[in-house]
N, CA, C and O atoms as a Tinker XYZ file with bonds, in Angstrom:
   348  protein
     1  N      0.847000   -1.176000    0.000000    73     2
     2  CA     0.000000    0.000000    0.000000    64     1     3
     3  C      0.891000    1.237000    0.000000    63     2     4     5
     4  O      1.873000    1.297000    0.740000    81     3
     5  N      0.562000    2.195000   -0.803000    73     3     6
     6  CA     1.329000    3.433000   -0.883000    64     5     7
     7  C      1.046000    4.300000    0.334000    63     6     8     9
     8  O     -0.055000    4.276000    0.884000    81     7
     9  N      2.040000    5.056000    0.743000    73     7    10
    10  CA     1.895000    5.970000    1.875000    64     9    11
    11  C      2.150000    7.385000    1.411000    63    10    12    13
    12  O      2.878000    7.614000    0.446000    81    11
    13  N      1.541000    8.338000    2.108000    73    11    14
    14  CA     1.752000    9.741000    1.804000    64    13    15
    15  C      1.951000   10.488000    3.103000    63    14    16    17
    16  O      1.178000   10.320000    4.045000    81    15
    17  N      2.966000   11.300000    3.161000    73    15    18
    18  CA     3.245000   12.102000    4.342000    64    17    19
    19  C      2.331000   13.318000    4.336000    63    18    20    21
    20  O      2.202000   13.996000    3.316000    81    19
    21  N      1.688000   13.599000    5.484000    73    19    22
    22  CA     0.797000   14.753000    5.611000    64    21    23
    23  C      1.110000   15.482000    6.900000    63    22    24    25
    24  O      1.693000   14.904000    7.818000    81    23
    25  N      0.734000   16.729000    6.977000    73    23    26
    26  CA     0.890000   17.518000    8.194000    64    25    27
    27  C     -0.494000   17.709000    8.810000    63    26    28    29
    28  O     -1.453000   18.042000    8.114000    81    27
    29  N     -0.588000   17.493000   10.123000    73    27    30
    30  CA    -1.862000   17.680000   10.820000    64    29    31
    31  C     -1.605000   18.455000   12.113000    63    30    32    33
    32  O     -0.481000   18.496000   12.612000    81    31
    33  N     -2.655000   19.061000   12.640000    73    31    34
    34  CA    -2.573000   19.789000   13.900000    64    33    35
    35  C     -3.450000   19.060000   14.912000    63    34    36    37
    36  O     -4.625000   18.792000   14.660000    81    35
    37  N     -2.851000   18.741000   16.070000    73    35    38
    38  CA    -3.574000   18.021000   17.114000    64    37    39
    39  C     -3.390000   18.736000   18.447000    63    38    40    41
    40  O     -2.427000   19.478000   18.641000    81    39
    41  N     -4.317000   18.502000   19.350000    73    39    42
    42  CA    -4.211000   19.021000   20.704000    64    41    43
    43  C     -2.931000   18.486000   21.352000    63    42    44    45
    44  O     -2.583000   17.318000   21.180000    81    43
    45  N     -2.244000   19.335000   22.088000    73    43    46
    46  CA    -0.957000   18.964000   22.675000    64    45    47
    47  C     -1.057000   17.745000   23.588000    63    46    48    49
    48  O     -0.175000   16.886000   23.565000    81    47
    49  N     -2.120000   17.656000   24.392000    73    47    50
    50  CA    -2.254000   16.510000   25.305000    64    49    51
    51  C     -2.454000   15.213000   24.520000    63    50    52    53
    52  O     -1.997000   14.153000   24.947000    81    51
    53  N     -3.123000   15.294000   23.392000    73    51    54
    54  CA    -3.312000   14.118000   22.548000    64    53    55
    55  C     -1.978000   13.666000   21.967000    63    54    56    57
    56  O     -1.685000   12.471000   21.924000    81    55
    57  N     -1.178000   14.619000   21.523000    73    55    58
    58  CA     0.140000   14.288000   20.979000    64    57    59
    59  C      1.004000   13.637000   22.052000    63    58    60    61
    60  O      1.724000   12.680000   21.767000    81    59
    61  N      0.941000   14.142000   23.278000    73    59    62
    62  CA     1.712000   13.556000   24.379000    64    61    63
    63  C      1.267000   12.127000   24.658000    63    62    64    65
    64  O      2.103000   11.252000   24.884000    81    63
    65  N     -0.031000   11.881000   24.645000    73    63    66
    66  CA    -0.541000   10.524000   24.883000    64    65    67
    67  C     -0.109000    9.582000   23.771000    63    66    68    69
    68  O      0.254000    8.436000   24.034000    81    67
    69  N     -0.144000   10.059000   22.525000    73    67    70
    70  CA     0.281000    9.220000   21.410000    64    69    71
    71  C      1.785000    8.968000   21.459000    63    70    72    73
    72  O      2.245000    7.883000   21.106000    81    71
    73  N      2.551000    9.967000   21.896000    73    71    74
    74  CA     4.000000    9.784000   22.027000    64    73    75
    75  C      4.300000    8.724000   23.081000    63    74    76    77
    76  O      5.239000    7.943000   22.928000    81    75
    77  N      3.504000    8.695000   24.151000    73    75    78
    78  CA     3.683000    7.672000   25.186000    64    77    79
    79  C      3.416000    6.287000   24.600000    63    78    80    81
    80  O      4.144000    5.339000   24.894000    81    79
    81  N      2.387000    6.165000   23.782000    73    79    82
    82  CA     2.090000    4.890000   23.127000    64    81    83
    83  C      3.241000    4.498000   22.212000    63    82    84    85
    84  O      3.622000    3.330000   22.145000    81    83
    85  N      3.791000    5.481000   21.511000    73    83    86
    86  CA     4.902000    5.202000   20.604000    64    85    87
    87  C      6.116000    4.680000   21.371000    63    86    88    89
    88  O      6.844000    3.815000   20.883000    81    87
    89  N      6.325000    5.207000   22.563000    73    87    90
    90  CA     7.448000    4.726000   23.386000    64    89    91
    91  C      7.247000    3.275000   23.813000    63    90    92    93
    92  O      8.212000    2.583000   24.138000    81    91
    93  N      6.014000    2.820000   23.812000    73    91    94
    94  CA     5.717000    1.427000   24.167000    64    93    95
    95  C      5.747000    0.525000   22.936000    63    94    96    97
    96  O      5.390000   -0.651000   23.016000    81    95
    97  N      6.170000    1.070000   21.806000    73    95    98
    98  CA     6.327000    0.256000   20.607000    64    97    99
    99  C      5.239000    0.377000   19.572000    63    98   100   101
   100  O      5.244000   -0.365000   18.590000    81    99
   101  N      4.301000    1.293000   19.762000    73    99   102
   102  CA     3.234000    1.486000   18.785000    64   101   103
   103  C      3.605000    2.713000   17.948000    63   102   104   105
   104  O      3.593000    3.831000   18.464000    81   103
   105  N      3.931000    2.527000   16.682000    73   103   106
   106  CA     4.316000    3.677000   15.858000    64   105   107
   107  C      3.213000    4.729000   15.811000    63   106   108   109
   108  O      2.035000    4.400000   15.674000    81   107
   109  N      3.602000    5.985000   15.924000    73   107   110
   110  CA     2.641000    7.087000   15.917000    64   109   111
   111  C      1.783000    7.064000   14.660000    63   110   112   113
   112  O      0.580000    7.313000   14.730000    81   111
   113  N      2.380000    6.771000   13.523000    73   111   114
   114  CA     1.606000    6.730000   12.282000    64   113   115
   115  C      0.538000    5.635000   12.343000    63   114   116   117
   116  O     -0.542000    5.790000   11.773000    81   115
   117  N      0.835000    4.529000   13.032000    73   115   118
   118  CA    -0.157000    3.451000   13.173000    64   117   119
   119  C     -1.329000    3.912000   14.038000    63   118   120   121
   120  O     -2.485000    3.635000   13.719000    81   119
   121  N     -1.033000    4.612000   15.127000    73   119   122
   122  CA    -2.094000    5.112000   16.012000    64   121   123
   123  C     -3.025000    6.037000   15.237000    63   122   124   125
   124  O     -4.246000    5.910000   15.325000    81   123
   125  N     -2.455000    6.960000   14.484000    73   123   126
   126  CA    -3.258000    7.927000   13.737000    64   125   127
   127  C     -4.027000    7.237000   12.611000    63   126   128   129
   128  O     -5.210000    7.515000   12.414000    81   127
   129  N     -3.377000    6.348000   11.876000    73   127   130
   130  CA    -4.048000    5.646000   10.785000    64   129   131
   131  C     -5.211000    4.802000   11.324000    63   130   132   133
   132  O     -6.285000    4.771000   10.722000    81   131
   133  N     -5.002000    4.127000   12.444000    73   131   134
   134  CA    -6.069000    3.308000   13.035000    64   133   135
   135  C     -7.260000    4.171000   13.437000    63   134   136   137
   136  O     -8.410000    3.793000   13.212000    81   135
   137  N     -6.984000    5.325000   14.032000    73   135   138
   138  CA    -8.062000    6.226000   14.442000    64   137   139
   139  C     -8.833000    6.739000   13.225000    63   138   140   141
   140  O    -10.062000    6.818000   13.251000    81   139
   141  N     -8.123000    7.080000   12.181000    73   139   142
   142  CA    -8.775000    7.580000   10.965000    64   141   143
   143  C     -9.624000    6.484000   10.328000    63   142   144   145
   144  O    -10.752000    6.740000    9.907000    81   143
   145  N     -9.089000    5.265000   10.254000    73   143   146
   146  CA    -9.839000    4.150000    9.683000    64   145   147
   147  C    -11.093000    3.865000   10.500000    63   146   148   149
   148  O    -12.159000    3.617000    9.937000    81   147
   149  N    -10.971000    3.899000   11.820000    73   147   150
   150  CA   -12.128000    3.661000   12.687000    64   149   151
   151  C    -13.198000    4.720000   12.446000    63   150   152   153
   152  O    -14.380000    4.394000   12.336000    81   151
   153  N    -12.794000    5.976000   12.362000    73   151   154
   154  CA   -13.739000    7.063000   12.116000    64   153   155
   155  C    -14.460000    6.868000   10.786000    63   154   156   157
   156  O    -15.674000    7.056000   10.701000    81   155
   157  N    -13.722000    6.495000    9.758000    73   155   158
   158  CA   -14.339000    6.290000    8.446000    64   157   159
   159  C    -15.302000    5.105000    8.457000    63   158   160   161
   160  O    -16.358000    5.165000    7.827000    81   159
   161  N    -14.948000    4.014000    9.175000    73   159   162
   162  CA   -15.865000    2.872000    9.295000    64   161   163
   163  C    -17.136000    3.273000   10.027000    63   162   164   165
   164  O    -18.230000    2.874000    9.627000    81   163
   165  N    -17.005000    4.069000   11.110000    73   163   166
   166  CA   -18.184000    4.522000   11.844000    64   165   167
   167  C    -19.086000    5.373000   10.967000    63   166   168   169
   168  O    -20.306000    5.214000   10.981000    81   167
   169  N    -18.486000    6.274000   10.206000    73   167   170
   170  CA   -19.288000    7.125000    9.310000    64   169   171
   171  C    -20.013000    6.288000    8.264000    63   170   172   173
   172  O    -21.185000    6.535000    7.979000    81   171
   173  N    -19.332000    5.305000    7.693000    73   171   174
   174  CA   -19.959000    4.438000    6.694000    64   173   175
   175  C    -21.095000    3.634000    7.327000    63   174   176   177
   176  O    -22.148000    3.456000    6.714000    81   175
   177  N    -20.886000    3.154000    8.539000    73   175   178
   178  CA   -21.931000    2.404000    9.235000    64   177   179
   179  C    -23.144000    3.260000    9.534000    63   178   180   181
   180  O    -24.282000    2.827000    9.353000    81   179
   181  N    -22.896000    4.489000    9.998000    73   179   182
   182  CA   -24.016000    5.398000   10.267000    64   181   183
   183  C    -24.789000    5.708000    8.989000    63   182   184   185
   184  O    -26.019000    5.768000    8.998000    81   183
   185  N    -24.062000    5.905000    7.890000    73   183   186
   186  CA   -24.725000    6.183000    6.613000    64   185   187
   187  C    -25.575000    4.993000    6.178000    63   186   188   189
   188  O    -26.688000    5.173000    5.683000    81   187
   189  N    -25.057000    3.777000    6.361000    73   187   190
   190  CA   -25.809000    2.574000    5.994000    64   189   191
   191  C    -27.070000    2.445000    6.845000    63   190   192   193
   192  O    -28.128000    2.074000    6.338000    81   191
   193  N    -26.959000    2.750000    8.131000    73   191   194
   194  CA   -28.122000    2.694000    9.023000    64   193   195
   195  C    -29.172000    3.712000    8.598000    63   194   196   197
   196  O    -30.359000    3.391000    8.542000    81   195
   197  N    -28.744000    4.938000    8.298000    73   195   198
   198  CA   -29.689000    5.967000    7.860000    64   197   199
   199  C    -30.375000    5.567000    6.557000    63   198   200   201
   200  O    -31.576000    5.777000    6.386000    81   199
   201  N    -29.604000    4.990000    5.648000    73   199   202
   202  CA   -30.166000    4.547000    4.367000    64   201   203
   203  C    -31.198000    3.442000    4.589000    63   202   204   205
   204  O    -32.273000    3.464000    3.990000    81   203
   205  N    -30.868000    2.473000    5.452000    73   203   206
   206  CA   -31.779000    1.369000    5.721000    64   205   207
   207  C    -33.064000    1.892000    6.359000    63   206   208   209
   208  O    -34.163000    1.497000    5.971000    81   207
   209  N    -32.914000    2.794000    7.353000    73   207   210
   210  CA   -34.099000    3.313000    8.040000    64   209   211
   211  C    -34.945000    4.190000    7.119000    63   210   212   213
   212  O    -36.168000    4.228000    7.253000    81   211
   213  N    -34.311000    4.886000    6.198000    73   211   214
   214  CA   -35.080000    5.689000    5.242000    64   213   215
   215  C    -35.961000    4.806000    4.376000    63   214   216   217
   216  O    -37.057000    5.200000    3.979000    81   215
   217  N    -35.468000    3.607000    4.089000    73   215   218
   218  CA   -36.227000    2.681000    3.245000    64   217   219
   219  C    -37.220000    1.844000    4.042000    63   218   220   221
   220  O    -38.318000    1.568000    3.559000    81   219
   221  N    -36.853000    1.437000    5.255000    73   219   222
   222  CA   -37.656000    0.471000    6.021000    64   221   223
   223  C    -38.303000    1.038000    7.281000    63   222   224   225
   224  O    -39.112000    0.355000    7.908000    81   223
   225  N    -37.974000    2.243000    7.659000    73   223   226
   226  CA   -38.504000    2.819000    8.882000    64   225   227
   227  C    -37.510000    2.692000   10.027000    63   226   228   229
   228  O    -36.560000    1.910000    9.974000    81   227
   229  N    -37.757000    3.478000   11.055000    73   227   230
   230  CA   -36.861000    3.510000   12.205000    64   229   231
   231  C    -36.865000    2.175000   12.939000    63   230   232   233
   232  O    -37.866000    1.459000   12.952000    81   231
   233  N    -35.736000    1.856000   13.544000    73   231   234
   234  CA   -35.646000    0.648000   14.363000    64   233   235
   235  C    -36.551000    0.792000   15.577000    63   234   236   237
   236  O    -36.690000    1.881000   16.133000    81   235
   237  N    -37.165000   -0.311000   15.983000    73   235   238
   238  CA   -38.001000   -0.312000   17.176000    64   237   239
   239  C    -37.100000   -0.414000   18.408000    63   238   240   241
   240  O    -35.942000   -0.816000   18.293000    81   239
   241  N    -37.619000   -0.056000   19.579000    73   239   242
   242  CA   -36.826000   -0.222000   20.800000    64   241   243
   243  C    -36.381000   -1.677000   21.003000    63   242   244   245
   244  O    -35.286000   -1.934000   21.504000    81   243
   245  N    -37.241000   -2.623000   20.609000    73   243   246
   246  CA   -36.897000   -4.038000   20.755000    64   245   247
   247  C    -35.735000   -4.413000   19.826000    63   246   248   249
   248  O    -34.828000   -5.143000   20.226000    81   247
   249  N    -35.766000   -3.912000   18.592000    73   247   250
   250  CA   -34.681000   -4.182000   17.650000    64   249   251
   251  C    -33.363000   -3.581000   18.149000    63   250   252   253
   252  O    -32.311000   -4.213000   18.051000    81   251
   253  N    -33.426000   -2.360000   18.682000    73   251   254
   254  CA   -32.222000   -1.719000   19.216000    64   253   255
   255  C    -31.675000   -2.499000   20.412000    63   254   256   257
   256  O    -30.463000   -2.680000   20.532000    81   255
   257  N    -32.560000   -2.958000   21.293000    73   255   258
   258  CA   -32.116000   -3.727000   22.459000    64   257   259
   259  C    -31.469000   -5.041000   22.030000    63   258   260   261
   260  O    -30.449000   -5.443000   22.590000    81   259
   261  N    -32.054000   -5.706000   21.044000    73   259   262
   262  CA   -31.487000   -6.966000   20.557000    64   261   263
   263  C    -30.120000   -6.727000   19.922000    63   262   264   265
   264  O    -29.198000   -7.516000   20.126000    81   263
   265  N    -29.984000   -5.658000   19.165000    73   263   266
   266  CA   -28.699000   -5.345000   18.534000    64   265   267
   267  C    -27.643000   -5.036000   19.582000    63   266   268   269
   268  O    -26.503000   -5.487000   19.466000    81   267
   269  N    -28.010000   -4.270000   20.605000    73   267   270
   270  CA   -27.054000   -3.947000   21.684000    64   269   271
   271  C    -26.625000   -5.219000   22.412000    63   270   272   273
   272  O    -25.449000   -5.379000   22.737000    81   271
   273  N    -27.559000   -6.114000   22.669000    73   271   274
   274  CA   -27.232000   -7.365000   23.357000    64   273   275
   275  C    -26.290000   -8.213000   22.509000    63   274   276   277
   276  O    -25.345000   -8.808000   23.029000    81   275
   277  N    -26.545000   -8.268000   21.223000    73   275   278
   278  CA   -25.693000   -9.050000   20.328000    64   277   279
   279  C    -24.287000   -8.448000   20.255000    63   278   280   281
   280  O    -23.296000   -9.178000   20.260000    81   279
   281  N    -24.203000   -7.117000   20.188000    73   279   282
   282  CA   -22.889000   -6.475000   20.149000    64   281   283
   283  C    -22.126000   -6.715000   21.451000    63   282   284   285
   284  O    -20.921000   -6.962000   21.427000    81   283
   285  N    -22.819000   -6.643000   22.582000    73   283   286
   286  CA   -22.172000   -6.879000   23.866000    64   285   287
   287  C    -21.650000   -8.307000   23.963000    63   286   288   289
   288  O    -20.548000   -8.538000   24.463000    81   287
   289  N    -22.440000   -9.262000   23.485000    73   287   290
   290  CA   -22.017000  -10.661000   23.517000    64   289   291
   291  C    -20.800000  -10.879000   22.616000    63   290   292   293
   292  O    -19.874000  -11.603000   22.983000    81   291
   293  N    -20.805000  -10.257000   21.449000    73   291   294
   294  CA   -19.670000  -10.379000   20.526000    64   293   295
   295  C    -18.430000   -9.740000   21.126000    63   294   296   297
   296  O    -17.340000  -10.305000   21.043000    81   295
   297  N    -18.587000   -8.557000   21.733000    73   295   298
   298  CA   -17.455000   -7.899000   22.394000    64   297   299
   299  C    -16.884000   -8.793000   23.481000    63   298   300   301
   300  O    -15.667000   -8.938000   23.593000    81   299
   301  N    -17.754000   -9.391000   24.280000    73   299   302
   302  CA   -17.297000  -10.259000   25.368000    64   301   303
   303  C    -16.539000  -11.462000   24.827000    63   302   304   305
   304  O    -15.514000  -11.852000   25.386000    81   303
   305  N    -17.031000  -12.049000   23.748000    73   303   306
   306  CA   -16.339000  -13.182000   23.124000    64   305   307
   307  C    -14.939000  -12.805000   22.688000    63   306   308   309
   308  O    -13.986000  -13.543000   22.933000    81   307
   309  N    -14.813000  -11.654000   22.042000    73   307   310
   310  CA   -13.518000  -11.218000   21.532000    64   309   311
   311  C    -12.562000  -10.866000   22.668000    63   310   312   313
   312  O    -11.365000  -11.141000   22.590000    81   311
   313  N    -13.099000  -10.259000   23.720000    73   311   314
   314  CA   -12.242000   -9.905000   24.851000    64   313   315
   315  C    -11.734000  -11.150000   25.561000    63   314   316   317
   316  O    -10.567000  -11.216000   25.947000    81   315
   317  N    -12.611000  -12.137000   25.734000    73   315   318
   318  CA   -12.195000  -13.395000   26.369000    64   317   319
   319  C    -11.193000  -14.108000   25.477000    63   318   320   321
   320  O    -10.182000  -14.621000   25.958000    81   319
   321  N    -11.469000  -14.142000   24.182000    73   319   322
   322  CA   -10.576000  -14.799000   23.228000    64   321   323
   323  C     -9.208000  -14.145000   23.192000    63   322   324   325
   324  O     -8.204000  -14.810000   22.941000    81   323
   325  N     -9.165000  -12.836000   23.443000    73   323   326
   326  CA    -7.897000  -12.098000   23.426000    64   325   327
   327  C     -7.209000  -12.150000   24.782000    63   326   328   329
   328  O     -6.115000  -11.609000   24.944000    81   327
   329  N     -7.835000  -12.792000   25.750000    73   327   330
   330  CA    -7.246000  -12.888000   27.080000    64   329   331
   331  C     -7.389000  -11.618000   27.896000    63   330   332   333
   332  O     -6.711000  -11.455000   28.912000    81   331
   333  N     -8.272000  -10.702000   27.462000    73   331   334
   334  CA    -8.429000   -9.442000   28.164000    64   333   335
   335  C     -9.264000   -9.573000   29.434000    63   334   336   337
   336  O     -9.186000   -8.723000   30.321000    81   335
   337  N    -10.061000  -10.635000   29.524000    73   335   338
   338  CA   -10.892000  -10.851000   30.709000    64   337   339
   339  C    -10.427000  -12.122000   31.385000    63   338   340   341
   340  O    -10.384000  -13.182000   30.761000    81   339
   341  N    -10.081000  -12.023000   32.647000    73   339   342
   342  CA    -9.642000  -13.218000   33.383000    64   341   343
   343  C    -10.857000  -14.000000   33.841000    63   342   344   345
   344  O    -11.852000  -13.426000   34.283000    81   343
   345  N    -10.765000  -15.310000   33.732000    73   343   346
   346  CA   -11.878000  -16.168000   34.137000    64   345   347
   347  C    -11.931000  -16.343000   35.629000    63   346   348
   348  O    -12.810000  -17.038000   36.139000    81   347
């Protein structure tokens, strides 16, 4: 994948926190790229939800509750699988 160098302006405390992560072995460019990718995925997901609801109507409270429960269960599975939660 091709890379391009860019200049950005960030809050000083954010830069300090990212520099601390970089000292722990996480390249600063990786931290920023990951954040940008996450933001773009969230925007695409929100757009897809708006498009679906425009065609099919708003989600019901029951549908939202079921989706939240499913996401929580998936998060828990991944955290346990990654060893982030001790048994």
